[in-house]
PDB file of N, CA, C and O in Angstrom:
ATOM      1  N   MET A   1      71.445  33.465 143.085  1.00  0.00           N
ATOM      2  CA  MET A   1      71.566  31.836 143.686  1.00  0.00           C
ATOM      3  C   MET A   1      69.924  32.185 144.317  1.00  0.00           C
ATOM      4  O   MET A   1      69.362  33.225 144.663  1.00  0.00           O
ATOM      5  N   LYS A   2      69.567  30.911 144.264  1.00  0.00           N
ATOM      6  CA  LYS A   2      68.806  30.343 144.826  1.00  0.00           C
ATOM      7  C   LYS A   2      68.845  29.143 145.544  1.00  0.00           C
ATOM      8  O   LYS A   2      68.351  29.247 146.667  1.00  0.00           O
ATOM      9  N   GLU A   3      69.144  28.375 145.341  1.00  0.00           N
ATOM     10  CA  GLU A   3      69.846  27.139 146.121  1.00  0.00           C
ATOM     11  C   GLU A   3      70.994  26.810 145.831  1.00  0.00           C
ATOM     12  O   GLU A   3      71.507  27.514 144.962  1.00  0.00           O
ATOM     13  N   PHE A   4      72.025  25.436 146.508  1.00  0.00           N
ATOM     14  CA  PHE A   4      72.983  24.793 146.271  1.00  0.00           C
ATOM     15  C   PHE A   4      72.780  23.733 147.187  1.00  0.00           C
ATOM     16  O   PHE A   4      72.007  23.701 148.144  1.00  0.00           O
ATOM     17  N   THR A   5      73.588  22.849 146.770  1.00  0.00           N
ATOM     18  CA  THR A   5      74.324  21.647 147.926  1.00  0.00           C
ATOM     19  C   THR A   5      75.465  21.492 147.920  1.00  0.00           C
ATOM     20  O   THR A   5      76.211  21.667 146.958  1.00  0.00           O
ATOM     21  N   THR A   6      75.778  21.115 149.081  1.00  0.00           N
ATOM     22  CA  THR A   6      77.454  21.015 149.393  1.00  0.00           C
ATOM     23  C   THR A   6      77.485  19.974 150.841  1.00  0.00           C
ATOM     24  O   THR A   6      76.496  19.600 151.471  1.00  0.00           O
ATOM     25  N   ASP A   7      78.594  19.725 151.065  1.00  0.00           N
ATOM     26  CA  ASP A   7      78.532  19.282 151.977  1.00  0.00           C
ATOM     27  C   ASP A   7      79.407  19.836 153.159  1.00  0.00           C
ATOM     28  O   ASP A   7      79.844  20.970 152.962  1.00  0.00           O
ATOM     29  N   GLY A   8      79.769  19.194 154.445  1.00  0.00           N
ATOM     30  CA  GLY A   8      79.412  20.165 155.772  1.00  0.00           C
ATOM     31  C   GLY A   8      80.808  20.543 155.554  1.00  0.00           C
ATOM     32  O   GLY A   8      81.077  21.685 155.929  1.00  0.00           O
ATOM     33  N   ALA A   9      82.038  19.672 154.892  1.00  0.00           N
ATOM     34  CA  ALA A   9      83.384  20.980 154.914  1.00  0.00           C
ATOM     35  C   ALA A   9      83.468  21.889 153.662  1.00  0.00           C
ATOM     36  O   ALA A   9      84.453  22.515 153.271  1.00  0.00           O
ATOM     37  N   LYS A  10      82.379  21.839 153.180  1.00  0.00           N
ATOM     38  CA  LYS A  10      82.810  23.404 152.142  1.00  0.00           C
ATOM     39  C   LYS A  10      81.447  24.096 152.483  1.00  0.00           C
ATOM     40  O   LYS A  10      81.362  24.896 151.552  1.00  0.00           O
ATOM     41  N   LEU A  11      80.449  24.254 153.170  1.00  0.00           N
ATOM     42  CA  LEU A  11      79.314  24.807 153.454  1.00  0.00           C
ATOM     43  C   LEU A  11      79.912  26.297 154.068  1.00  0.00           C
ATOM     44  O   LEU A  11      79.290  27.265 153.630  1.00  0.00           O
ATOM     45  N   GLU A  12      80.785  26.551 154.813  1.00  0.00           N
ATOM     46  CA  GLU A  12      81.289  28.146 155.459  1.00  0.00           C
ATOM     47  C   GLU A  12      81.816  28.728 154.263  1.00  0.00           C
ATOM     48  O   GLU A  12      81.421  29.868 154.021  1.00  0.00           O
ATOM     49  N   LYS A  13      82.649  28.182 153.431  1.00  0.00           N
ATOM     50  CA  LYS A  13      83.229  28.544 152.469  1.00  0.00           C
ATOM     51  C   LYS A  13      82.171  29.089 151.384  1.00  0.00           C
ATOM     52  O   LYS A  13      82.131  30.312 151.249  1.00  0.00           O
ATOM     53  N   LYS A  14      81.353  28.340 150.636  1.00  0.00           N
ATOM     54  CA  LYS A  14      80.224  28.866 150.223  1.00  0.00           C
ATOM     55  C   LYS A  14      79.110  29.787 150.685  1.00  0.00           C
ATOM     56  O   LYS A  14      78.406  30.452 149.924  1.00  0.00           O
ATOM     57  N   LEU A  15      79.036  29.765 151.785  1.00  0.00           N
ATOM     58  CA  LEU A  15      77.850  30.424 152.428  1.00  0.00           C
ATOM     59  C   LEU A  15      78.867  32.220 152.313  1.00  0.00           C
ATOM     60  O   LEU A  15      78.262  33.178 151.830  1.00  0.00           O
ATOM     61  N   GLU A  16      79.750  32.329 152.609  1.00  0.00           N
ATOM     62  CA  GLU A  16      80.551  33.225 152.782  1.00  0.00           C
ATOM     63  C   GLU A  16      80.869  33.955 151.336  1.00  0.00           C
ATOM     64  O   GLU A  16      80.970  35.162 151.116  1.00  0.00           O
ATOM     65  N   GLU A  17      80.967  33.079 150.611  1.00  0.00           N
ATOM     66  CA  GLU A  17      80.914  33.520 149.079  1.00  0.00           C
ATOM     67  C   GLU A  17      79.297  34.013 148.588  1.00  0.00           C
ATOM     68  O   GLU A  17      79.154  35.074 147.980  1.00  0.00           O
ATOM     69  N   VAL A  18      78.261  33.235 148.880  1.00  0.00           N
ATOM     70  CA  VAL A  18      77.056  33.621 148.703  1.00  0.00           C
ATOM     71  C   VAL A  18      76.460  34.959 149.060  1.00  0.00           C
ATOM     72  O   VAL A  18      75.731  35.707 148.410  1.00  0.00           O
ATOM     73  N   LEU A  19      76.966  35.055 150.261  1.00  0.00           N
ATOM     74  CA  LEU A  19      76.604  36.274 151.203  1.00  0.00           C
ATOM     75  C   LEU A  19      76.961  37.576 150.644  1.00  0.00           C
ATOM     76  O   LEU A  19      76.398  38.588 151.061  1.00  0.00           O
ATOM     77  N   ASN A  20      78.032  37.638 149.548  1.00  0.00           N
ATOM     78  CA  ASN A  20      79.049  38.698 149.131  1.00  0.00           C
ATOM     79  C   ASN A  20      77.614  39.231 147.957  1.00  0.00           C
ATOM     80  O   ASN A  20      77.243  40.368 147.664  1.00  0.00           O
ATOM     81  N   TYR A  21      77.204  38.174 147.608  1.00  0.00           N
ATOM     82  CA  TYR A  21      76.719  37.983 146.218  1.00  0.00           C
ATOM     83  C   TYR A  21      75.322  39.472 146.323  1.00  0.00           C
ATOM     84  O   TYR A  21      74.239  39.262 146.870  1.00  0.00           O
ATOM     85  N   PRO A  22      75.636  40.660 145.781  1.00  0.00           N
ATOM     86  CA  PRO A  22      74.579  41.417 145.420  1.00  0.00           C
ATOM     87  C   PRO A  22      73.132  41.369 145.610  1.00  0.00           C
ATOM     88  O   PRO A  22      72.365  42.078 146.262  1.00  0.00           O
ATOM     89  N   ARG A  23      72.968  40.372 144.886  1.00  0.00           N
ATOM     90  CA  ARG A  23      71.277  40.206 144.655  1.00  0.00           C
ATOM     91  C   ARG A  23      70.889  39.136 146.321  1.00  0.00           C
ATOM     92  O   ARG A  23      69.696  38.976 146.578  1.00  0.00           O
ATOM     93  N   VAL A  24      71.654  38.681 147.023  1.00  0.00           N
ATOM     94  CA  VAL A  24      71.657  38.143 148.308  1.00  0.00           C
ATOM     95  C   VAL A  24      71.229  39.221 149.054  1.00  0.00           C
ATOM     96  O   VAL A  24      70.123  39.444 149.544  1.00  0.00           O
ATOM     97  N   GLN A  25      72.435  39.976 149.078  1.00  0.00           N
ATOM     98  CA  GLN A  25      72.437  41.157 149.943  1.00  0.00           C
ATOM     99  C   GLN A  25      70.815  41.828 150.251  1.00  0.00           C
ATOM    100  O   GLN A  25      70.193  41.926 151.308  1.00  0.00           O
ATOM    101  N   GLU A  26      70.416  42.272 148.687  1.00  0.00           N
ATOM    102  CA  GLU A  26      69.281  42.927 148.545  1.00  0.00           C
ATOM    103  C   GLU A  26      67.898  42.211 149.131  1.00  0.00           C
ATOM    104  O   GLU A  26      67.070  42.650 149.929  1.00  0.00           O
ATOM    105  N   GLU A  27      67.957  41.109 148.523  1.00  0.00           N
ATOM    106  CA  GLU A  27      66.850  40.122 148.981  1.00  0.00           C
ATOM    107  C   GLU A  27      66.775  40.280 150.388  1.00  0.00           C
ATOM    108  O   GLU A  27      65.775  40.629 151.015  1.00  0.00           O
ATOM    109  N   LEU A  28      67.923  39.994 150.859  1.00  0.00           N
ATOM    110  CA  LEU A  28      68.065  40.201 152.816  1.00  0.00           C
ATOM    111  C   LEU A  28      67.494  41.390 153.420  1.00  0.00           C
ATOM    112  O   LEU A  28      66.658  41.333 154.322  1.00  0.00           O
ATOM    113  N   LEU A  29      67.985  42.564 152.881  1.00  0.00           N
ATOM    114  CA  LEU A  29      67.687  44.321 152.903  1.00  0.00           C
ATOM    115  C   LEU A  29      66.087  44.197 153.198  1.00  0.00           C
ATOM    116  O   LEU A  29      65.573  44.471 154.283  1.00  0.00           O
ATOM    117  N   ASN A  30      65.334  43.699 151.949  1.00  0.00           N
ATOM    118  CA  ASN A  30      64.297  43.568 151.726  1.00  0.00           C
ATOM    119  C   ASN A  30      62.869  42.732 152.566  1.00  0.00           C
ATOM    120  O   ASN A  30      61.647  42.868 152.506  1.00  0.00           O
ATOM    121  N   SER A  31      63.873  41.783 153.384  1.00  0.00           N
ATOM    122  CA  SER A  31      62.927  40.809 153.933  1.00  0.00           C
ATOM    123  C   SER A  31      61.953  41.925 155.478  1.00  0.00           C
ATOM    124  O   SER A  31      62.435  42.671 156.331  1.00  0.00           O
ATOM    125  N   GLU A  32      60.975  41.648 155.287  1.00  0.00           N
ATOM    126  CA  GLU A  32      60.513  42.388 156.244  1.00  0.00           C
ATOM    127  C   GLU A  32      61.152  42.129 157.998  1.00  0.00           C
ATOM    128  O   GLU A  32      61.244  41.037 158.559  1.00  0.00           O
ATOM    129  N   GLY A  33      61.455  43.237 158.469  1.00  0.00           N
ATOM    130  CA  GLY A  33      61.758  43.208 159.805  1.00  0.00           C
ATOM    131  C   GLY A  33      63.611  43.507 159.382  1.00  0.00           C
ATOM    132  O   GLY A  33      64.227  43.937 160.357  1.00  0.00           O
ATOM    133  N   HIS A  34      64.228  43.377 158.463  1.00  0.00           N
ATOM    134  CA  HIS A  34      65.534  42.942 158.504  1.00  0.00           C
ATOM    135  C   HIS A  34      66.181  45.048 158.342  1.00  0.00           C
ATOM    136  O   HIS A  34      65.838  45.887 157.509  1.00  0.00           O
ATOM    137  N   LYS A  35      66.964  45.150 159.298  1.00  0.00           N
ATOM    138  CA  LYS A  35      67.722  46.901 158.750  1.00  0.00           C
ATOM    139  C   LYS A  35      68.822  46.503 158.617  1.00  0.00           C
ATOM    140  O   LYS A  35      69.604  47.434 158.423  1.00  0.00           O
ATOM    141  N   ASP A  36      69.525  45.027 158.633  1.00  0.00           N
ATOM    142  CA  ASP A  36      70.874  44.833 158.112  1.00  0.00           C
ATOM    143  C   ASP A  36      71.160  43.805 158.344  1.00  0.00           C
ATOM    144  O   ASP A  36      70.648  43.303 159.344  1.00  0.00           O
ATOM    145  N   ASN A  37      72.012  43.088 157.617  1.00  0.00           N
ATOM    146  CA  ASN A  37      72.206  41.398 157.330  1.00  0.00           C
ATOM    147  C   ASN A  37      73.096  40.778 158.287  1.00  0.00           C
ATOM    148  O   ASN A  37      73.411  39.588 158.282  1.00  0.00           O
ATOM    149  N   SER A  38      73.567  41.857 159.294  1.00  0.00           N
ATOM    150  CA  SER A  38      74.976  41.122 159.855  1.00  0.00           C
ATOM    151  C   SER A  38      74.224  39.974 160.908  1.00  0.00           C
ATOM    152  O   SER A  38      74.632  38.817 161.012  1.00  0.00           O
ATOM    153  N   ASN A  39      73.342  40.391 161.475  1.00  0.00           N
ATOM    154  CA  ASN A  39      72.882  38.942 162.266  1.00  0.00           C
ATOM    155  C   ASN A  39      72.566  38.086 161.544  1.00  0.00           C
ATOM    156  O   ASN A  39      73.158  37.046 161.831  1.00  0.00           O
ATOM    157  N   VAL A  40      71.791  37.973 160.573  1.00  0.00           N
ATOM    158  CA  VAL A  40      71.367  36.620 159.975  1.00  0.00           C
ATOM    159  C   VAL A  40      72.825  35.856 159.416  1.00  0.00           C
ATOM    160  O   VAL A  40      72.826  34.625 159.422  1.00  0.00           O
ATOM    161  N   GLU A  41      74.313  36.732 158.835  1.00  0.00           N
ATOM    162  CA  GLU A  41      75.139  36.700 158.373  1.00  0.00           C
ATOM    163  C   GLU A  41      75.968  36.008 159.830  1.00  0.00           C
ATOM    164  O   GLU A  41      76.290  34.825 159.946  1.00  0.00           O
ATOM    165  N   HIS A  42      76.074  36.530 160.318  1.00  0.00           N
ATOM    166  CA  HIS A  42      76.484  36.211 162.213  1.00  0.00           C
ATOM    167  C   HIS A  42      76.201  34.307 162.055  1.00  0.00           C
ATOM    168  O   HIS A  42      76.904  33.298 162.013  1.00  0.00           O
ATOM    169  N   GLU A  43      74.662  34.672 162.009  1.00  0.00           N
ATOM    170  CA  GLU A  43      73.946  33.134 162.709  1.00  0.00           C
ATOM    171  C   GLU A  43      74.386  32.189 161.636  1.00  0.00           C
ATOM    172  O   GLU A  43      74.845  31.068 161.852  1.00  0.00           O
ATOM    173  N   LEU A  44      74.213  32.722 160.487  1.00  0.00           N
ATOM    174  CA  LEU A  44      74.636  31.597 159.876  1.00  0.00           C
ATOM    175  C   LEU A  44      75.729  31.182 159.447  1.00  0.00           C
ATOM    176  O   LEU A  44      75.867  30.062 158.956  1.00  0.00           O
ATOM    177  N   MET A  45      76.824  32.187 159.600  1.00  0.00           N
ATOM    178  CA  MET A  45      78.510  31.448 159.409  1.00  0.00           C
ATOM    179  C   MET A  45      78.605  30.547 161.248  1.00  0.00           C
ATOM    180  O   MET A  45      79.119  29.438 161.386  1.00  0.00           O
ATOM    181  N   ASN A  46      78.107  31.203 162.201  1.00  0.00           N
ATOM    182  CA  ASN A  46      77.952  30.423 163.424  1.00  0.00           C
ATOM    183  C   ASN A  46      77.683  28.686 163.574  1.00  0.00           C
ATOM    184  O   ASN A  46      78.306  27.877 164.261  1.00  0.00           O
ATOM    185  N   PHE A  47      76.624  28.493 162.743  1.00  0.00           N
ATOM    186  CA  PHE A  47      75.846  27.204 162.387  1.00  0.00           C
ATOM    187  C   PHE A  47      76.685  26.485 161.261  1.00  0.00           C
ATOM    188  O   PHE A  47      76.605  25.261 161.156  1.00  0.00           O
ATOM    189  N   ALA A  48      77.608  27.334 160.289  1.00  0.00           N
ATOM    190  CA  ALA A  48      78.209  26.672 159.459  1.00  0.00           C
ATOM    191  C   ALA A  48      79.620  26.092 160.224  1.00  0.00           C
ATOM    192  O   ALA A  48      80.094  24.976 160.012  1.00  0.00           O
ATOM    193  N   LYS A  49      80.136  27.021 161.086  1.00  0.00           N
ATOM    194  CA  LYS A  49      81.189  26.626 162.025  1.00  0.00           C
ATOM    195  C   LYS A  49      81.000  25.377 162.550  1.00  0.00           C
ATOM    196  O   LYS A  49      81.485  24.285 162.255  1.00  0.00           O
ATOM    197  N   ASN A  50      79.981  25.826 163.618  1.00  0.00           N
ATOM    198  CA  ASN A  50      79.963  24.746 164.845  1.00  0.00           C
ATOM    199  C   ASN A  50      79.336  23.949 165.039  1.00  0.00           C
ATOM    200  O   ASN A  50      79.509  23.173 165.978  1.00  0.00           O
ATOM    201  N   GLU A  51      78.319  23.875 164.141  1.00  0.00           N
ATOM    202  CA  GLU A  51      76.727  22.947 164.337  1.00  0.00           C
ATOM    203  C   GLU A  51      76.580  22.369 162.823  1.00  0.00           C
ATOM    204  O   GLU A  51      75.402  22.340 162.469  1.00  0.00           O
ATOM    205  N   THR A  52      77.506  21.901 161.847  1.00  0.00           N
ATOM    206  CA  THR A  52      77.498  21.092 160.639  1.00  0.00           C
ATOM    207  C   THR A  52      78.468  20.093 160.988  1.00  0.00           C
ATOM    208  O   THR A  52      79.156  20.333 161.980  1.00  0.00           O
ATOM    209  N   LYS A  53      78.641  19.108 160.417  1.00  0.00           N
ATOM    210  CA  LYS A  53      78.886  17.563 160.549  1.00  0.00           C
ATOM    211  C   LYS A  53      79.807  17.969 158.760  1.00  0.00           C
ATOM    212  O   LYS A  53      79.272  18.469 157.771  1.00  0.00           O
ATOM    213  N   LYS A  54      81.025  17.599 158.890  1.00  0.00           N
ATOM    214  CA  LYS A  54      81.862  17.796 157.518  1.00  0.00           C
ATOM    215  C   LYS A  54      81.495  16.914 156.252  1.00  0.00           C
ATOM    216  O   LYS A  54      81.816  17.141 155.086  1.00  0.00           O
ATOM    217  N   THR A  55      80.762  15.873 156.742  1.00  0.00           N
ATOM    218  CA  THR A  55      80.767  14.581 155.679  1.00  0.00           C
ATOM    219  C   THR A  55      79.133  14.484 155.484  1.00  0.00           C
ATOM    220  O   THR A  55      78.666  13.464 154.977  1.00  0.00           O
ATOM    221  N   ASP A  56      78.212  15.644 155.926  1.00  0.00           N
ATOM    222  CA  ASP A  56      76.699  15.433 155.832  1.00  0.00           C
ATOM    223  C   ASP A  56      76.765  16.618 154.582  1.00  0.00           C
ATOM    224  O   ASP A  56      77.500  17.579 154.352  1.00  0.00           O
ATOM    225  N   MET A  57      75.604  16.011 153.924  1.00  0.00           N
ATOM    226  CA  MET A  57      75.334  17.025 152.685  1.00  0.00           C
ATOM    227  C   MET A  57      74.151  18.076 153.159  1.00  0.00           C
ATOM    228  O   MET A  57      73.292  17.874 154.018  1.00  0.00           O
ATOM    229  N   TYR A  58      74.313  19.018 152.515  1.00  0.00           N
ATOM    230  CA  TYR A  58      73.293  19.960 153.045  1.00  0.00           C
ATOM    231  C   TYR A  58      72.916  21.113 151.812  1.00  0.00           C
ATOM    232  O   TYR A  58      73.667  21.762 151.084  1.00  0.00           O
ATOM    233  N   LYS A  59      71.697  21.076 151.893  1.00  0.00           N
ATOM    234  CA  LYS A  59      70.766  21.995 150.591  1.00  0.00           C
ATOM    235  C   LYS A  59      70.385  23.156 151.368  1.00  0.00           C
ATOM    236  O   LYS A  59      69.674  23.169 152.373  1.00  0.00           O
ATOM    237  N   VAL A  60      71.129  24.456 150.589  1.00  0.00           N
ATOM    238  CA  VAL A  60      70.792  25.987 151.211  1.00  0.00           C
ATOM    239  C   VAL A  60      70.016  26.317 150.124  1.00  0.00           C
ATOM    240  O   VAL A  60      70.337  26.157 148.946  1.00  0.00           O
ATOM    241  N   GLU A  61      68.668  26.927 150.671  1.00  0.00           N
ATOM    242  CA  GLU A  61      68.033  27.324 149.552  1.00  0.00           C
ATOM    243  C   GLU A  61      67.354  29.339 150.034  1.00  0.00           C
ATOM    244  O   GLU A  61      66.391  29.583 150.761  1.00  0.00           O
ATOM    245  N   LEU A  62      67.829  29.892 149.665  1.00  0.00           N
ATOM    246  CA  LEU A  62      66.930  31.152 149.977  1.00  0.00           C
ATOM    247  C   LEU A  62      65.860  31.702 149.315  1.00  0.00           C
ATOM    248  O   LEU A  62      65.870  31.943 148.107  1.00  0.00           O
ATOM    249  N   LYS A  63      64.665  31.974 150.274  1.00  0.00           N
ATOM    250  CA  LYS A  63      63.665  32.274 149.748  1.00  0.00           C
ATOM    251  C   LYS A  63      62.808  33.211 150.604  1.00  0.00           C
ATOM    252  O   LYS A  63      62.446  32.908 151.741  1.00  0.00           O
ATOM    253  N   GLN A  64      62.502  34.373 149.996  1.00  0.00           N
ATOM    254  CA  GLN A  64      61.772  35.691 150.570  1.00  0.00           C
ATOM    255  C   GLN A  64      62.525  35.786 151.910  1.00  0.00           C
ATOM    256  O   GLN A  64      61.924  35.751 152.984  1.00  0.00           O
ATOM    257  N   GLY A  65      64.182  35.936 151.786  1.00  0.00           N
ATOM    258  CA  GLY A  65      64.917  36.603 152.607  1.00  0.00           C
ATOM    259  C   GLY A  65      65.199  35.784 153.754  1.00  0.00           C
ATOM    260  O   GLY A  65      65.815  36.152 154.754  1.00  0.00           O
ATOM    261  N   ARG A  66      64.649  34.519 153.517  1.00  0.00           N
ATOM    262  CA  ARG A  66      65.172  33.292 154.874  1.00  0.00           C
ATOM    263  C   ARG A  66      65.996  32.259 153.975  1.00  0.00           C
ATOM    264  O   ARG A  66      65.900  31.904 152.800  1.00  0.00           O
ATOM    265  N   PHE A  67      66.935  31.893 155.142  1.00  0.00           N
ATOM    266  CA  PHE A  67      67.845  30.819 154.487  1.00  0.00           C
ATOM    267  C   PHE A  67      67.167  29.406 155.048  1.00  0.00           C
ATOM    268  O   PHE A  67      67.039  29.189 156.253  1.00  0.00           O
ATOM    269  N   ASP A  68      66.834  28.664 154.221  1.00  0.00           N
ATOM    270  CA  ASP A  68      66.649  27.419 154.393  1.00  0.00           C
ATOM    271  C   ASP A  68      67.602  26.404 154.637  1.00  0.00           C
ATOM    272  O   ASP A  68      68.005  26.066 153.524  1.00  0.00           O
ATOM    273  N   ILE A  69      68.269  25.632 155.653  1.00  0.00           N
ATOM    274  CA  ILE A  69      69.441  24.737 155.322  1.00  0.00           C
ATOM    275  C   ILE A  69      68.934  23.534 155.379  1.00  0.00           C
ATOM    276  O   ILE A  69      68.681  23.249 156.549  1.00  0.00           O
ATOM    277  N   TYR A  70      68.585  22.424 154.403  1.00  0.00           N
ATOM    278  CA  TYR A  70      68.117  21.086 155.073  1.00  0.00           C
ATOM    279  C   TYR A  70      69.379  20.080 155.312  1.00  0.00           C
ATOM    280  O   TYR A  70      70.207  20.036 154.402  1.00  0.00           O
ATOM    281  N   ASN A  71      69.543  19.456 156.201  1.00  0.00           N
ATOM    282  CA  ASN A  71      70.561  18.376 156.057  1.00  0.00           C
ATOM    283  C   ASN A  71      70.042  17.418 155.725  1.00  0.00           C
ATOM    284  O   ASN A  71      69.241  16.718 156.345  1.00  0.00           O
ATOM    285  N   GLU A  72      70.697  17.243 154.127  1.00  0.00           N
ATOM    286  CA  GLU A  72      70.037  15.580 153.655  1.00  0.00           C
ATOM    287  C   GLU A  72      70.463  14.187 154.179  1.00  0.00           C
ATOM    288  O   GLU A  72      70.042  13.087 153.821  1.00  0.00           O
ATOM    289  N   THR A  73      71.304  14.457 155.019  1.00  0.00           N
ATOM    290  CA  THR A  73      72.151  13.257 155.623  1.00  0.00           C
ATOM    291  C   THR A  73      71.062  12.669 156.632  1.00  0.00           C
ATOM    292  O   THR A  73      70.561  11.546 156.694  1.00  0.00           O
ATOM    293  N   ALA A  74      70.824  14.085 157.581  1.00  0.00           N
ATOM    294  CA  ALA A  74      70.604  13.673 158.884  1.00  0.00           C
ATOM    295  C   ALA A  74      68.663  13.869 158.707  1.00  0.00           C
ATOM    296  O   ALA A  74      67.856  13.400 159.509  1.00  0.00           O
ATOM    297  N   HIS A  75      68.246  14.823 157.223  1.00  0.00           N
ATOM    298  CA  HIS A  75      67.134  14.986 157.259  1.00  0.00           C
ATOM    299  C   HIS A  75      66.599  15.946 158.534  1.00  0.00           C
ATOM    300  O   HIS A  75      65.650  15.502 159.180  1.00  0.00           O
ATOM    301  N   SER A  76      67.046  16.960 158.835  1.00  0.00           N
ATOM    302  CA  SER A  76      66.985  17.659 159.872  1.00  0.00           C
ATOM    303  C   SER A  76      67.057  19.404 158.557  1.00  0.00           C
ATOM    304  O   SER A  76      67.617  19.586 157.476  1.00  0.00           O
ATOM    305  N   ARG A  77      66.219  20.258 159.406  1.00  0.00           N
ATOM    306  CA  ARG A  77      66.190  22.066 158.887  1.00  0.00           C
ATOM    307  C   ARG A  77      66.349  22.863 159.375  1.00  0.00           C
ATOM    308  O   ARG A  77      65.509  22.870 160.274  1.00  0.00           O
ATOM    309  N   VAL A  78      67.000  23.789 159.445  1.00  0.00           N
ATOM    310  CA  VAL A  78      67.286  24.736 160.015  1.00  0.00           C
ATOM    311  C   VAL A  78      67.105  26.236 159.025  1.00  0.00           C
ATOM    312  O   VAL A  78      67.528  26.382 157.878  1.00  0.00           O
ATOM    313  N   PHE A  79      66.371  27.229 159.834  1.00  0.00           N
ATOM    314  CA  PHE A  79      65.981  28.495 159.375  1.00  0.00           C
ATOM    315  C   PHE A  79      66.494  29.099 159.670  1.00  0.00           C
ATOM    316  O   PHE A  79      66.875  28.868 160.818  1.00  0.00           O
ATOM    317  N   PHE A  80      67.090  30.564 158.965  1.00  0.00           N
ATOM    318  CA  PHE A  80      68.043  31.809 159.288  1.00  0.00           C
ATOM    319  C   PHE A  80      67.245  32.821 158.638  1.00  0.00           C
ATOM    320  O   PHE A  80      66.985  32.840 157.435  1.00  0.00           O
ATOM    321  N   GLU A  81      66.837  33.734 159.577  1.00  0.00           N
ATOM    322  CA  GLU A  81      65.807  35.152 158.797  1.00  0.00           C
ATOM    323  C   GLU A  81      66.084  36.044 159.091  1.00  0.00           C
ATOM    324  O   GLU A  81      65.503  37.042 158.665  1.00  0.00           O
TER     325      GLU A  81
END
């Protein structure tokens, strides 16, 4: 998983699925300064639950241990690392 696009209604479920991928866990752990992934996971899930609009489209990319979430509808970007 390097990237995916989904709407806000499905973002939380898709993130939960992706965070369980061994390669994603490994990439997050190998990022500089990460001792565990729980903080990043918590921040991602909190964002998906509370700060997304169900009808907006989101493009999610994982690059070098950093999640880049781009709201294609509102043209805004959020990073989690």
